[in-house]
C-alpha positions in Angstrom: 64.1 115.9 110.4 63.0 113.6 107.5 64.2 110.1 107.6 63.4 107.0 105.5 60.3 105.9 107.3 58.3 106.4 110.5 59.7 103.2 111.9 63.0 105.0 112.6 61.5 108.0 114.5 62.8 107.0 117.8 66.4 106.8 116.5 66.6 109.9 114.4 70.2 111.0 114.9 70.1 114.6 113.6 69.9 115.8 117.2 72.5 113.5 118.7 74.4 116.7 119.5 72.1 119.5 120.6 73.9 122.2 118.7 71.3 124.9 119.2 71.1 124.5 123.0 74.7 123.5 123.8 76.6 125.5 126.5 79.9 124.7 124.9 81.3 128.1 124.0 83.1 126.9 120.8 80.1 125.1 119.6 77.9 128.1 120.3 80.3 130.3 118.3 80.2 127.8 115.3 76.4 127.7 115.4 76.1 131.5 115.6 78.3 131.8 112.6 76.1 129.3 110.7 73.0 131.3 111.6 74.7 134.5 110.5 75.5 133.0 107.1 72.0 131.7 106.8 70.6 135.2 107.6 72.7 136.8 104.9 71.6 134.3 102.2 68.0 134.7 103.1 68.3 138.5 102.8 69.8 138.0 99.3 66.8 136.2 98.1 64.4 139.0 99.2 61.9 136.2 100.0 59.2 136.8 102.6 57.5 133.4 102.2 59.6 130.5 103.6 59.1 126.8 104.0 61.7 125.1 106.2 61.8 121.4 105.4 63.1 119.3 108.2 62.7 122.0 110.8 63.5 119.9 113.9 62.7 121.8 117.1 62.1 125.0 115.1 65.2 127.0 116.0 65.8 128.3 112.4 62.0 128.7 111.8 61.8 131.0 114.8 64.8 133.0 113.5 63.1 133.5 110.2 59.7 134.4 111.7 61.3 137.0 114.1 62.9 138.6 111.0 59.4 139.1 109.6 59.1 136.2 107.2 55.9 134.2 106.7 57.1 130.8 107.8 55.9 127.2 107.2 57.9 124.4 108.7 57.6 120.7 108.4 59.2 117.6 109.9 58.5 113.9 109.9 58.4 113.5 113.7 55.2 114.4 115.5 57.0 114.7 118.8 59.6 117.0 117.3 56.9 119.2 115.6 55.0 119.3 119.0 58.2 120.6 120.7 58.7 123.1 117.9 55.2 124.4 118.4 55.7 124.7 122.1 59.0 126.5 121.8 57.5 128.9 119.2 54.4 129.9 121.1 54.0 133.7 121.1 56.2 134.2 118.0 54.8 136.8 115.6 54.0 136.2 112.9 52.9 132.7 113.9 54.7 129.8 112.3 52.6 127.1 110.6 54.1 123.8 111.6 53.1 120.5 110.0 54.0 116.8 110.3 55.2 115.8 106.8 57.6 113.5 105.2 59.9 115.3 102.7 59.3 112.6 100.1 55.5 113.3 100.3 55.5 117.1 100.1 53.3 118.5 97.3 54.3 121.5 95.2 50.7 122.6 94.9 50.5 122.9 98.7 54.0 123.2 100.0 55.9 125.4 97.5 57.4 128.7 98.7 59.5 131.6 97.5 62.3 130.2 99.6 62.8 126.6 100.7 65.3 126.0 103.5 66.6 122.5 104.1 69.5 122.5 106.6 71.1 119.4 108.1 68.6 117.0 106.5 70.1 115.5 103.3 72.8 113.6 105.1 70.2 111.6 106.9 68.3 110.5 103.8 68.7 107.2 102.0 67.8 108.8 98.7 69.0 112.5 98.6 68.8 112.6 94.8 65.1 112.0 95.0 64.8 114.6 97.8 66.5 117.2 95.6 64.0 116.6 92.8 61.2 117.3 95.3 63.0 120.4 96.6 63.4 121.6 93.0 59.6 121.5 92.6 59.0 123.3 95.9 61.5 126.1 95.4 59.9 129.2 93.7 62.7 129.8 92.9 65.2 129.7 95.8 66.6 126.9 98.0 69.1 127.3 100.8 70.6 123.9 101.8 73.4 122.8 104.1 75.2 119.6 105.0 78.2 118.7 107.1 81.4 119.2 105.2 83.4 115.9 104.9 85.9 114.7 105.9 86.2 117.7 108.2 83.0 116.8 110.1 84.3 113.4 111.1 87.8 114.6 111.9 86.3 117.1 114.3 84.2 114.4 115.9 87.3 112.3 116.4 89.2 115.3 117.8 86.5 115.8 120.5 86.5 112.1 121.3 83.2 111.2 119.8 82.2 108.2 117.6 85.6 106.7 117.4 84.3 103.2 116.6 82.5 104.8 113.6 85.6 106.7 112.5 84.0 110.0 113.6 80.7 109.5 111.7 77.7 110.9 113.5 75.0 108.2 114.0 72.4 108.5 111.3 74.6 110.2 108.8 74.1 108.0 105.7 75.6 110.5 103.2 79.0 112.2 103.1 79.9 115.0 100.8 83.0 117.1 100.3 82.2 120.7 99.1 83.0 119.8 95.5 80.8 116.6 95.5 77.9 118.4 97.1 78.0 121.3 94.6 78.1 118.7 91.8 75.0 117.0 93.2 73.1 120.3 93.5 74.0 121.3 90.0 72.0 118.4 88.6 68.8 120.3 89.5 69.7 123.9 90.5 71.8 126.8 89.5 74.2 127.4 92.4 74.2 131.1 93.2 76.5 131.2 96.1 78.4 128.8 98.4 79.2 129.6 102.0 81.5 127.6 104.3 80.6 128.2 107.9 82.8 125.7 109.8 82.1 122.7 109.6 79.3 122.9 107.1 78.8 123.6 103.4 75.8 125.9 102.7 74.5 126.8 99.3 72.0 129.3 97.9 70.4 127.9 94.8 67.9 128.8 92.2 65.7 126.0 90.9 65.8 125.1 87.2 62.3 124.8 85.9 61.6 121.8 83.8 60.5 122.4 80.2 
């Protein structure tokens, strides 16, 4: 998952809670609902070529590949990309994984019909700059998700986590309500549809081309 610099690779907090591998039945239900909404939005785009930016261990990339998409997936952490490759061995069509910083992605090389960026922006020091890059990569669609605040922190407190941080997950530098997140996206995208799989905000967007 992209972060500010390679110096922080060992403390990337996006995976503090292993939501894709947890055995907690409630958490598994929430994640299944998240993936169902993602699947619906991907189908709406009709895209067959996908680039997942901030792919982590590759769980969503595998879901996309098994649905028949041509998938590229990138993440800043070499160790995480290596794990994603290992977990995805044998998947057809094969996923093209690469180690890459979101801020260094190149539209000429990394653009795709559909760009997916889930659970990434909240970790970034400069999400506005990241959205400019995602706008350039999306030809024309972007699906993006972030934790919905303050609900995310309230749920953390309810489950007894991160009390000293008032429920904030370590590594979450940005915090958006649904309304504020939509306003941020609308600076660069036409927001086609908003979904609210608890406790996230998920948006399907169409990039505005610069004139």
